[in-house]
Structures are given as C-alpha cells and as structure tokens.
C-alpha positions as CSV (number, residue, x, y, z in Angstrom):
1,X,57.1,-52.4,56.8
2,X,58.5,-52.8,53.4
3,X,56.6,-52.3,50.2
4,X,59.3,-53.3,47.8
5,X,56.7,-54.3,45.2
6,X,55.4,-50.7,44.9
7,X,57.2,-48.1,42.8
8,X,59.3,-45.8,44.9
9,X,57.6,-42.6,43.5
10,X,54.3,-43.8,45.0
11,X,55.8,-44.0,48.5
12,X,57.6,-40.7,48.6
13,X,54.9,-38.7,50.3
14,X,54.6,-41.3,53.0
15,X,58.4,-41.3,53.7
16,X,58.7,-37.9,55.1
17,X,58.0,-35.4,52.3
18,X,54.7,-34.2,53.8
19,X,54.6,-30.8,52.1
20,X,51.4,-30.1,50.4
21,X,51.4,-28.6,47.0
22,X,50.8,-24.9,47.0
23,X,47.8,-23.6,45.0
24,X,48.1,-20.1,43.6
25,X,45.2,-17.9,44.7
26,X,42.8,-16.8,42.0
27,X,44.0,-13.7,40.2
28,X,40.4,-12.4,39.9
29,X,36.8,-13.1,40.8
30,X,35.7,-13.7,37.2
31,X,33.6,-16.7,36.7
32,X,32.9,-17.8,33.1
33,X,29.2,-18.1,32.1
34,X,27.4,-19.4,29.1
35,X,26.1,-16.6,26.8
36,X,23.3,-17.1,24.3
37,X,24.3,-16.2,20.7
38,X,22.4,-13.8,18.6
39,X,19.6,-15.5,16.7
40,X,20.7,-15.4,13.0
41,X,18.1,-17.8,11.7
42,X,16.5,-16.5,8.5
43,X,13.7,-18.3,6.8
44,X,14.4,-19.4,3.2
45,X,12.9,-16.8,0.8
46,X,11.6,-19.4,-1.6
47,X,10.6,-22.7,0.0
48,X,9.2,-25.4,-2.4
49,X,7.6,-28.3,-0.6
50,X,6.1,-30.7,-3.0
51,X,4.2,-28.4,-5.4
52,X,3.4,-25.8,-2.7
53,X,5.7,-22.7,-2.8
54,X,6.1,-20.5,0.2
55,X,7.7,-17.0,-0.2
56,X,8.8,-15.5,3.1
57,X,9.2,-11.8,3.7
58,X,11.3,-10.1,6.4
59,X,10.5,-7.8,9.3
60,X,11.2,-4.8,7.0
61,X,8.9,-3.4,4.3
62,X,9.2,-5.9,1.5
63,X,8.1,-5.9,-2.1
64,X,6.7,-9.1,-3.7
65,X,6.0,-9.4,-7.5
66,X,4.4,-12.1,-9.6
67,X,4.1,-12.4,-13.4
68,X,3.5,-15.3,-15.7
69,X,4.1,-16.4,-19.3
70,X,1.9,-19.0,-20.9
71,X,2.6,-20.8,-24.2
72,X,0.8,-23.4,-26.2
73,X,2.8,-26.4,-27.5
74,X,2.4,-30.1,-28.1
75,X,-1.3,-29.8,-27.3
76,X,-0.8,-28.4,-23.8
77,X,-0.4,-25.1,-22.1
78,X,2.7,-24.4,-20.1
79,X,2.8,-21.4,-17.7
80,X,6.1,-20.2,-16.3
81,X,5.7,-18.3,-13.0
82,X,8.2,-15.6,-12.1
83,X,8.5,-14.4,-8.5
84,X,10.6,-11.8,-6.7
85,X,10.9,-10.8,-3.1
86,X,12.9,-7.6,-2.9
87,X,16.1,-8.4,-4.9
88,X,15.7,-12.2,-4.9
89,X,14.0,-14.1,-7.8
90,X,12.8,-17.5,-8.6
91,X,10.9,-19.2,-11.6
92,X,8.8,-22.4,-11.7
93,X,6.3,-23.8,-14.2
94,X,2.8,-25.1,-13.6
95,X,4.0,-28.7,-13.2
96,X,6.3,-27.6,-10.3
97,X,3.9,-25.3,-8.4
98,X,0.2,-25.6,-7.9
99,X,-0.2,-23.2,-4.9
100,X,1.7,-20.2,-3.6
101,X,1.8,-18.6,-0.2
102,X,3.2,-15.0,0.0
103,X,3.9,-14.2,3.6
104,X,4.7,-10.8,4.9
105,X,6.7,-11.0,8.2
106,X,6.2,-7.4,9.3
107,X,6.5,-3.9,7.9
108,X,4.3,-2.3,5.3
109,X,4.7,-4.9,2.6
110,X,3.5,-4.5,-1.0
111,X,2.6,-7.2,-3.6
112,X,2.3,-6.6,-7.3
113,X,0.4,-9.4,-9.0
114,X,0.0,-9.6,-12.9
115,X,-2.6,-12.1,-14.1
116,X,-3.2,-10.7,-17.6
117,X,-0.7,-12.6,-19.7
118,X,-1.9,-13.8,-23.1
119,X,-1.3,-16.8,-25.4
120,X,-2.5,-18.0,-28.8
121,X,-3.6,-21.5,-29.9
122,X,-4.0,-22.9,-33.4
123,X,-7.2,-22.0,-35.0
124,X,-7.8,-19.1,-32.7
125,X,-5.9,-16.0,-33.9
126,X,-7.2,-13.8,-31.1
127,X,-5.1,-13.7,-27.9
128,X,-6.5,-15.7,-25.0
129,X,-6.0,-15.5,-21.2
130,X,-6.2,-17.9,-18.3
131,X,-9.2,-17.1,-16.1
132,X,-8.8,-16.0,-12.5
133,X,-10.8,-14.3,-9.8
134,X,-9.3,-12.2,-7.0
135,X,-10.3,-11.3,-3.5
136,X,-8.7,-8.6,-1.5
137,X,-9.2,-8.1,2.3
138,X,-7.3,-6.9,5.4
139,X,-3.8,-8.2,5.3
140,X,-3.8,-9.5,1.7
141,X,-6.2,-11.7,-0.2
142,X,-6.5,-14.6,-2.6
143,X,-6.2,-15.5,-6.3
144,X,-8.5,-18.3,-7.5
145,X,-8.1,-20.3,-10.7
146,X,-10.9,-21.1,-13.1
147,X,-11.8,-24.2,-11.0
148,X,-12.2,-22.1,-7.8
149,X,-9.1,-23.4,-6.2
150,X,-6.9,-20.9,-4.2
151,X,-3.8,-20.6,-6.4
152,X,-2.3,-17.8,-4.4
153,X,-2.7,-16.8,-0.8
154,X,-1.3,-13.4,0.4
155,X,-1.0,-13.0,4.2
156,X,0.4,-10.1,6.2
157,X,0.6,-7.8,3.1
158,X,-0.9,-4.4,3.6
159,X,-0.7,-3.2,0.0
160,X,-1.8,-5.2,-3.0
161,X,-1.9,-4.2,-6.7
162,X,-3.5,-6.7,-9.0
163,X,-3.8,-6.5,-12.8
164,X,-6.3,-9.0,-14.1
165,X,-7.7,-10.1,-17.4
166,X,-10.8,-8.9,-19.2
167,X,-12.8,-12.0,-18.2
168,X,-11.7,-11.9,-14.5
169,X,-13.8,-10.7,-11.6
170,X,-12.8,-9.2,-8.2
171,X,-14.3,-9.1,-4.7
172,X,-12.9,-6.3,-2.4
173,X,-13.6,-6.1,1.3
174,X,-12.9,-2.9,3.2
175,X,-10.4,-2.9,6.0
176,X,-12.0,-2.8,9.5
177,X,-10.4,-0.8,12.2
178,X,-10.6,2.4,14.2
179,X,-11.5,4.5,11.2
180,X,-13.9,4.2,8.3
181,X,-12.6,2.7,5.0
182,X,-13.5,3.5,1.5
183,X,-14.4,1.5,-1.6
184,X,-13.8,3.4,-4.8
185,X,-14.7,2.3,-8.3
186,X,-13.8,4.2,-11.5
187,X,-14.7,2.3,-14.6
188,X,-11.9,-0.3,-15.2
189,X,-10.2,0.0,-11.8
190,X,-11.3,-0.1,-8.2
191,X,-9.6,0.1,-4.8
192,X,-10.1,0.0,-1.0
193,X,-8.2,2.2,1.4
194,X,-8.3,2.7,5.1
195,X,-6.6,1.8,8.5
196,X,-3.2,1.7,7.0
197,X,-4.0,-0.6,4.0
198,X,-4.5,-0.1,0.2
199,X,-5.7,-2.7,-2.2
200,X,-6.1,-2.0,-5.9
201,X,-7.5,-4.0,-8.8
202,X,-7.4,-3.0,-12.5
203,X,-8.8,-4.7,-15.6
204,X,-11.7,-6.5,-14.1
205,X,-15.1,-5.9,-15.8
206,X,-17.0,-6.9,-12.7
207,X,-16.0,-5.7,-9.2
208,X,-17.9,-6.3,-5.9
209,X,-17.1,-4.1,-2.9
210,X,-18.3,-5.2,0.5
211,X,-18.4,-3.0,3.6
212,X,-16.9,-4.3,6.8
213,X,-17.6,-1.2,8.9
214,X,-20.8,0.9,9.5
215,X,-19.0,4.1,8.6
216,X,-17.5,2.8,5.4
217,X,-18.3,4.7,2.2
218,X,-18.6,3.7,-1.5
219,X,-17.6,6.1,-4.2
220,X,-18.5,5.3,-7.8
221,X,-17.0,7.3,-10.7
222,X,-18.2,7.0,-14.3
223,X,-16.3,5.7,-17.3
224,X,-15.7,7.6,-20.5
225,X,-18.8,6.2,-22.2
226,X,-22.4,6.1,-21.3
227,X,-23.0,5.1,-17.6
228,X,-25.7,4.5,-15.2
229,X,-25.5,4.8,-11.4
230,X,-28.1,3.2,-9.1
231,X,-28.4,3.4,-5.3
232,X,-31.0,1.7,-3.1
233,X,-30.8,3.0,0.5
234,X,-28.0,1.2,2.2
235,X,-28.7,-2.2,0.5
236,X,-26.5,-1.6,-2.6
237,X,-25.2,0.9,-5.1
238,X,-23.5,0.3,-8.5
239,X,-22.1,2.0,-11.6
240,X,-22.3,0.3,-14.9
241,X,-21.2,1.4,-18.4
242,X,-18.2,1.5,-20.6
243,X,-14.6,2.7,-20.0
244,X,-12.2,2.8,-22.9
245,X,-14.3,0.4,-24.8
246,X,-14.6,-2.2,-22.0
247,X,-17.9,-2.9,-20.3
248,X,-17.9,-2.7,-16.5
249,X,-20.2,-3.3,-13.6
250,X,-19.0,-2.1,-10.2
251,X,-21.2,-3.1,-7.3
252,X,-21.1,-2.0,-3.6
253,X,-23.0,-3.9,-0.9
254,X,-23.8,-2.9,2.7
255,X,-22.5,0.6,2.6
256,X,-24.4,3.3,4.6
257,X,-22.7,6.1,2.5
258,X,-22.9,5.9,-1.3
259,X,-21.8,8.5,-3.8
260,X,-22.2,8.5,-7.6
261,X,-20.1,11.0,-9.4
262,X,-20.2,11.7,-13.2
263,X,-17.2,13.6,-14.5
264,X,-16.1,11.8,-17.7
265,X,-19.1,10.1,-19.3
266,X,-21.7,11.2,-21.8
267,X,-25.4,11.2,-21.1
268,X,-24.9,9.6,-17.7
269,X,-28.0,8.6,-15.7
270,X,-28.6,8.2,-12.0
271,X,-31.4,6.4,-10.3
272,X,-32.2,6.6,-6.5
273,X,-34.5,4.1,-4.9
274,X,-36.0,4.5,-1.4
275,X,-35.4,2.2,1.6
276,X,-38.0,0.2,3.4
277,X,-38.1,3.0,6.0
278,X,-39.0,6.7,5.8
279,X,-36.8,8.6,3.4
280,X,-36.0,12.2,2.5
281,X,-35.0,13.2,-1.0
282,X,-33.4,16.6,-1.7
283,X,-32.6,18.0,-5.1
284,X,-30.7,21.2,-5.8
285,X,-29.2,22.6,-9.0
286,X,-25.8,21.1,-8.1
287,X,-26.5,17.9,-6.3
288,X,-29.2,15.4,-5.4
289,X,-29.2,13.2,-2.3
290,X,-31.5,10.9,-0.3
291,X,-31.2,9.7,3.4
292,X,-33.1,7.8,5.9
293,X,-33.0,5.4,8.9
294,X,-34.1,2.0,7.8
295,X,-34.1,-0.3,10.9
296,X,-32.6,2.5,12.9
297,X,-29.4,2.7,10.7
298,X,-28.6,6.0,9.0
299,X,-27.8,6.0,5.3
300,X,-27.0,8.7,2.8
301,X,-26.9,8.4,-1.0
302,X,-25.7,11.3,-3.2
303,X,-25.3,11.9,-6.9
304,X,-23.5,14.7,-8.8
305,X,-22.8,15.6,-12.4
306,X,-25.4,13.4,-14.0
307,X,-27.4,14.7,-17.0
308,X,-30.6,12.8,-15.9
309,X,-31.6,11.8,-12.4
310,X,-34.7,9.8,-11.4
311,X,-35.9,8.9,-7.9
312,X,-38.6,6.3,-7.0
313,X,-40.5,5.6,-3.8
314,X,-42.1,2.2,-3.6
315,X,-40.7,0.3,-0.6
316,X,-42.9,1.9,2.1
317,X,-42.5,4.4,4.9
318,X,-43.3,8.1,4.7
319,X,-41.1,9.5,2.0
320,X,-40.7,13.3,1.4
321,X,-39.1,14.9,-1.7
322,X,-37.8,18.5,-1.6
323,X,-37.2,19.8,-5.1
324,X,-35.2,23.0,-5.3
325,X,-34.7,23.5,-9.0
326,X,-32.6,20.3,-9.5
327,X,-32.8,17.9,-12.4
328,X,-34.5,15.0,-10.6
329,X,-37.7,13.4,-11.7
330,X,-39.6,11.7,-9.0
331,X,-42.1,8.8,-9.1
332,X,-44.0,6.5,-6.8
333,X,-45.1,7.5,-3.3
334,X,-43.0,10.7,-2.5
335,X,-44.8,13.5,-0.8
336,X,-43.4,16.3,-3.0
337,X,-42.5,19.9,-1.8
338,X,-41.4,22.4,-4.5
339,X,-39.0,25.1,-3.4
340,X,-38.1,27.2,-6.5
341,X,-37.7,25.9,-10.0
342,X,-41.5,25.9,-10.7
343,X,-43.9,22.9,-10.5
344,X,-43.0,19.5,-11.9
C-alpha cells in the first residue's frame, strides 16, 4: 500500500525501523514536593481606616506611647496626636482620628499615655486642658473623652502608665488571677498590681479602685497636707486630703482588706465604722484595727500613724472594743474592754 500523500518521516517507524527509543533510568529516587514558605506576614503598625486608627504590636515586649498638643486658632481647637510603637512613629490630628485601638500581640507590653497637655484661649490667661476619664483593668483599659465616648482602647497590654489632667478622674480594677492583687493610692497617684500586671495613674484628683478578687487589698497613703482616712467594714475605704496643693479623694470599694497609713501628712485623722455583723476593735499604742465576718466574709481594716483615731459602732451585731493604750476614741454600741492605758 502506498501512502505517497503522507510525509516520509511519518512512515519511517512502520517501514522497518522498529527500535524503541531508550529511556535513561532515573539517577535517584528523589521526588520533588511542594514546601510551604515561612509566614512573613506582618500587620501594619499604624492602620488608619476612616477615622479609626489601629496600632498593632508584635509578639515581643513592645512599648506604646501617646502624647498630644492642642492649640487654639480661628475659633477652633486642633489637637495633634503623636504615637509610637517601639521605634516607629506616626502623627494625626483630631479631624483624621476619632478613635484609637492599641493592640498588644504578646509579650509584656507597656503603654505610656499622656493626657495632660494644656492650651490657652483668648480672654482666659490660665492654661486649660481637655477633659478625659480613664479606666484600667486586666489587659489594658480605656480613655474616655468629655462626652463619654471611648477615645482610646488598650487591649493585651499588661502595663499602663497614664498621666491625666487635674480635672480628670480614674477607675482602676484589680487584676483577677491565682494570687491577690493590690490597689494602692498615695495622694496624687494610684496603681494596681498583681498577677503579672501593673497599672498606674497620676494627676487625677479622684480615683476609684474596685476589687475583683476576695483576697485583694487596698492601701491608702496620705498626702503632704491634712488628710482623713475612713473605712467601713468591707464596703468601702477612702483617703481624702491635699497632696502638693491638689485636693484628692481616693476611694476603694469591695476590698476585704483595707489599710490606712499616715506617713507624710499633718494632723491626719482616721475613722473606723463597724460592719452590719459582729465586729472586734483592737487599739494598741502602735496600731488600731477592726475585723469581722459580715455575711460570712472576713474583713480586716487597719490604721497606722494617725494623730487622731475614732471608731463608731452603729450598724448592729455584737461589737467589742479592746483598748490597750492606743489613741482611739470609741462611740456607739461597742462593748469596751480596757487593758492598760487607764479608763476612757
């Protein structure tokens, strides 16, 4: 059969050259495989979406800072915000940013927040400040503007240091965990510490500390002026007075352990009120304390260093006072026992 219409090179294998091409054996048993590459995705440090700014940390221990500069001009206030995250910086004004998220991504992160910048306006020669309130809690906290809106949210940040203005207030929650936490107030500054976290506020005239654990303790130190400490069972305790010319009122709520300590003030006064249960008051030349079990919960209130101490029983229960030569003056319904120091 003739296939003259086909190219000769197509017919060659059919015309006698029946050798098959030789395939070289594989030189090895290696089989190529797909390998996943190392994940090198890193979130943008400063991410502005609309007017919401997100600042992302890293898995290491990062340092965040915030400061502001407010100026008056043309009938309006303009505030420039300055941010850093480790060695990276960014600046925006109040028309560009209305809310800020600072996000720690791991590690023992710290945030330093300065809210005390001042400005002047025509007709008011005294410096003024924008008004804020701050809240600290486990993992960070919040900064609220004068309208109560959350201007700044701090999340995953174990250490915060906030400097606020003389008209600002602060609320500080202790950190719950396996160990008790402390709330400490000392005139113009306060802090909470425990379970690997530390949160500090300075400059606020009014600070509220709230216990998140039954073993948490509140320590109130006096200021340099005249001060008064008051404790009422485990309901509340507070120190009020002056510190470097600034009035302050530091209140602790829900703490079963309360301590008032006078070391700097002049003519400081301490007042102890009983609880609704049965209480025991003990006064010695060096310290005075009261304890009880209202509703089955133990509390302990102690004062030291005060020039005048008063205790009052009026909420019920069987209250006993043991006076051992201390400075305390008792009133109300205590059953008094004198042990040294003469009759009262």
